[in-house]
Structures are given as C-alpha cells and as structure tokens.
FIVEX-912173 format. One line per field, with one value per residue (C-alpha): residue number from 1; x, y, z; chain. Coordinates in Angstrom, 1 decimal. Example, Ala and Ser with C-alpha at 12.3 -4.5 7.8 and 13.67 -1.06 7.14 Angstrom:
seq <- [1, 2]
c1 <- [12.3, 13.7]
c2 <- [-4.5, -1.1]
c3 <- [7.8, 7.1]
mol <- [A, A]
END
This chain:
seq <- [1, 2, 3, 4, 5, 6, 7, 8, 9, 10, 11, 12, 13, 14, 15, 16, 17, 18, 19, 20, 21, 22, 23, 24, 25, 26, 27, 28, 29, 30, 31, 32, 33, 34, 35, 36, 37, 38, 39, 40, 41, 42, 43, 44, 45, 46, 47, 48, 49, 50, 51, 52, 53, 54, 55, 56, 57, 58, 59, 60, 61, 62, 63, 64, 65, 66, 67, 68, 69, 70, 71, 72, 73, 74, 75, 76, 77, 78, 79, 80, 81, 82, 83, 84, 85, 86, 87, 88, 89]
c1 <- [104.8, 101.7, 100.7, 100.9, 98.7, 96.1, 95.9, 95.6, 92.8, 91.0, 91.2, 90.1, 87.2, 86.3, 86.5, 84.3, 81.7, 81.5, 81.4, 78.4, 76.6, 77.3, 75.1, 77.8, 80.4, 82.5, 84.6, 84.4, 87.1, 86.3, 88.9, 91.5, 92.4, 92.5, 96.4, 97.1, 94.9, 96.6, 100.1, 98.8, 97.5, 100.7, 102.7, 100.4, 100.9, 104.5, 106.2, 107.4, 106.8, 106.5, 105.3, 106.6, 107.3, 104.2, 102.1, 103.6, 101.5, 98.3, 99.6, 100.9, 97.2, 96.2, 98.9, 98.0, 94.3, 95.3, 98.0, 100.9, 103.8, 106.5, 104.7, 104.2, 108.0, 108.7, 106.3, 107.9, 111.3, 110.1, 108.4, 111.6, 113.8, 111.3, 111.8, 114.3, 115.0, 112.5, 109.4, 110.0, 107.6]
c2 <- [83.3, 81.0, 81.9, 85.6, 85.3, 83.2, 86.0, 88.7, 86.9, 86.7, 90.4, 91.1, 88.8, 90.6, 94.1, 92.8, 91.3, 94.4, 96.8, 94.9, 95.0, 98.7, 101.5, 104.0, 101.6, 102.0, 99.2, 99.2, 97.4, 98.0, 99.1, 99.8, 103.3, 104.0, 104.6, 101.4, 99.4, 101.3, 100.3, 96.7, 96.6, 98.2, 95.4, 92.7, 94.3, 95.3, 93.6, 96.9, 98.2, 101.9, 102.5, 103.6, 101.6, 103.2, 102.1, 98.6, 97.7, 98.1, 96.4, 93.6, 93.1, 93.0, 90.6, 88.3, 88.4, 87.4, 84.9, 86.8, 85.5, 87.4, 90.7, 89.9, 89.4, 92.7, 94.5, 92.8, 94.0, 97.6, 97.8, 96.5, 99.0, 101.8, 101.1, 103.2, 104.5, 107.3, 105.3, 102.1, 101.6]
c3 <- [75.7, 75.4, 79.0, 78.3, 75.2, 77.1, 79.6, 77.0, 75.4, 78.6, 79.0, 75.6, 76.2, 79.4, 77.8, 74.9, 77.3, 79.5, 76.3, 74.9, 78.3, 79.1, 77.9, 78.6, 76.8, 79.9, 81.2, 85.1, 87.1, 90.8, 93.1, 90.3, 89.1, 85.4, 85.6, 87.4, 84.9, 82.0, 83.2, 83.7, 80.0, 78.8, 80.3, 78.7, 75.3, 75.5, 78.3, 79.6, 83.1, 83.3, 86.9, 90.2, 93.4, 94.9, 91.9, 92.0, 95.1, 93.2, 90.1, 92.2, 93.1, 89.5, 88.4, 91.2, 90.2, 86.7, 87.5, 86.0, 88.0, 86.1, 86.6, 90.3, 90.7, 88.9, 91.3, 94.3, 93.1, 92.4, 95.9, 97.6, 95.8, 96.9, 100.5, 102.3, 105.9, 105.4, 104.4, 106.4, 109.2]
mol <- [A, A, A, A, A, A, A, A, A, A, A, A, A, A, A, A, A, A, A, A, A, A, A, A, A, A, A, A, A, A, A, A, A, A, A, A, A, A, A, A, A, A, A, A, A, A, A, A, A, A, A, A, A, A, A, A, A, A, A, A, A, A, A, A, A, A, A, A, A, A, A, A, A, A, A, A, A, A, A, A, A, A, A, A, A, A, A, A, A]
END
C-alpha cells in the first residue's frame, strides 16, 4: 500500500506543478489519450481496472513509466486474454 500512495502523491505533485505553470490550466501528457490517462488515474485512486484489452496496451506503457508493477501484470493479463485466432499476427 505504501508504494501505491507514493506514486499517487507523485502524480498529484505533477498535476499541481503543471497546473500552476499553465495559462490554460491544462495538464498535458504527451502521447497519452484522455481516456487512457483517466483509466490509469481510476486505478490509482480505486484499485479498479475498467478498460479493454486494446486499451491495456497504452495503459501498460503508463504503468511502466510510473513503476506500477501490479498494474503492469493486470494489463499483460488483459492483453493476453484479448488475443484470439482472428487478431493474432
């Protein structure tokens, strides 16, 4: 639990710093869609995952950037479960 709290506080600090620096009061995260970042934040605050296997690929990148190993494992499982004969290369 301590590790998750540490990461949440880092995200909060990042939000606060960017909000102060931005005239538009917008928080810009390059290369991440609003929906993916929202799903990531929902996980941080609720420990619930509400995203598809397709979205898990992008959320896996975020979890790797922030060092959230549990979320990375969840994303990997979702990605694996989303692979079938029709979409496998």
